C-alpha positions, -999 to 999 in steps of 0.1 A, spaced: 430 426 71 434 437 35 453 469 28 447 492 -2 464 525 -11 454 558 5 420 569 -8 408 533 -11 403 523 25 396 487 37 372 484 66 367 450 83 331 446 94 331 410 107 358 392 127 383 374 104 379 337 98 406 315 112 439 317 94 440 293 64 469 277 46 501 298 42 494 305 5 466 331 4 439 331 -22 447 366 -34 478 387 -27 482 420 -46 512 442 -41 520 477 -56 494 473 -84 488 501 -109 464 498 -138 455 524 -164 436 521 -197 454 536 -228 458 574 -227 441 576 -192 452 582 -157 455 551 -134 421 538 -124 436 515 -97 465 521 -74 466 493 -48 496 490 -24 485 457 -10 454 435 -8 455 402 10 426 376 11 432 343 28 417 311 16 381 307 27 377 345 34 352 368 15 355 403 3 326 428 -4 336 455 -29 316 487 -32 322 519 -50 307 544 -75 307 538 -112 342 544 -126 360 535 -94 375 504 -109 355 476 -94 350 456 -126 385 464 -137 398 449 -104 377 418 -110 392 415 -145 427 417 -131 419 391 -104 405 367 -130 435 372 -154 415 388 -181 433 421 -177 470 426 -168 483 455 -147 511 477 -159 529 475 -126 529 453 -95 522 416 -86 489 398 -86 493 364 -69 463 341 -72 466 309 -51 504 315 -52 507 319 -89 518 353 -102 494 365 -129 518 394 -137 544 369 -151 520 345 -169 510 345 -205 474 352 -213 470 316 -224 483 303 -191 460 327 -172 431 314 -192 438 278 -183 444 287 -147 411 306 -145 392 277 -160 406 253 -134 404 274 -103 380 304 -106 343 306 -110 330 339 -124 294 352 -121 293 378 -149 271 409 -146 256 402 -181 255 364 -173 274 353 -205 252 322 -210 254 303 -243 220 310 -260 218 277 -281 224 255 -250 200 243 -223 202 255 -188 219 223 -176 244 223 -204 253 259 -196 260 250 -160 281 219 -170 302 239 -195 332 248 -172 338 211 -163 334 200 -199 360 226 -210 385 220 -182 388 186 -166 407 200 -136 376 219 -126 357 186 -122 383 173 -97 380 138 -112 343 135 -106 323 113 -130 298 128 -154 269 115 -133 284 131 -101 290 165 -117 255 164 -133 239 156 -99 259 186 -84 245 209 -112 209 197 -106 213 201 -68 225 237 -74 195 244 -95 172 231 -67 189 252 -40 184 283 -62 147 275 -67 149 269 -105 151 231 -107 123 230 -133 144 250 -158 172 225 -163 161 213 -197 149 247 -210 168 268 -234 184 298 -216 166 321 -240 133 312 -223 145 324 -188 136 356 -170 165 379 -161 164 367 -125 165 330 -135 194 336 -159 213 353 -131 209 322 -109 219 299 -137 251 320 -141 257 315 -103 252 278 -105 277 276 -134 303 295 -113 298 273 -82 300 240 -101 331 220 -92 338 240 -61 366 263 -76 390 278 -50 379 314 -59 344 327 -68 342 362 -84 308 378 -85 300 410 -104 266 424 -92 251 390 -91 219 400 -73 209 431 -93 179 414 -110 166 395 -80 137 404 -57 140 403 -19 131 366 -14 152 353 -43 181 375 -33 181 360 2 180 324 -12 207 333 -37 230 347 -10 224 317 13 233 293 -15 264 313 -25 278 318 10 270 283 22 285 268 -11 317 288 -6 320 278 31 313 241 23 341 240 -4 364 264 14 362 288 -16 372 325 -13 345 349 -25 350 383 -41 317 401 -45 308 434 -61 275 450 -53 258 484 -48 236 468 -21 251 477 12 227 454 31 246 424 18 279 434 33 271 417 66 277 383 50 314 390 43 347 389 63 360 421 46 345 452 32 364 475 8 352 508 -6 368 519 -39 368 556 -46 372 576 -78 
């Protein structure tokens, strides 16, 4: 079970998955993060997530959810403590090395999607593998393209693959961002409010694709949402408090 400093409780809501390999997906110890001229927004004594496990993060605005995701992805660096991702200590890596590591091992579903407006849907999804060959795991171009198309089909937007992303609805763009994060089966998937623009039916299909995709590849999933009804899909639940 994950442990977080007092005031930020961790509550398991589903029985843990079987223990994975010795090196965990995420291991945070004694982490403190504060923005310039501000009090610490995060103070985490320990958080442990094994490979293949999933974590549902919930909390009010300003509680540090997006900040924590930034630290876990290597975009932000804490002032104190250790952040070990797949056994590599982000606290001791340069920003350049963290960027390379993120591209190889982490899929990120951004809250604002971050799709490239002048590229097609399919090209947006293929982008992580084109930028970092390790993400492709030695798959051929045809293999990785088939995987991208299959992801679009599972998300119910197969007919968008050749469209410009600027022509998509918000809900479609959200699913394209998810397909891009899942492509190549990265060891860790980070999702920041990925269902906020989806209706009930599309949300259910999205969660089924995301959860089944992570289970199939053995990926660990870290998921932020205000929708408590989704928490039942995860092995751990954590409430961040201001």
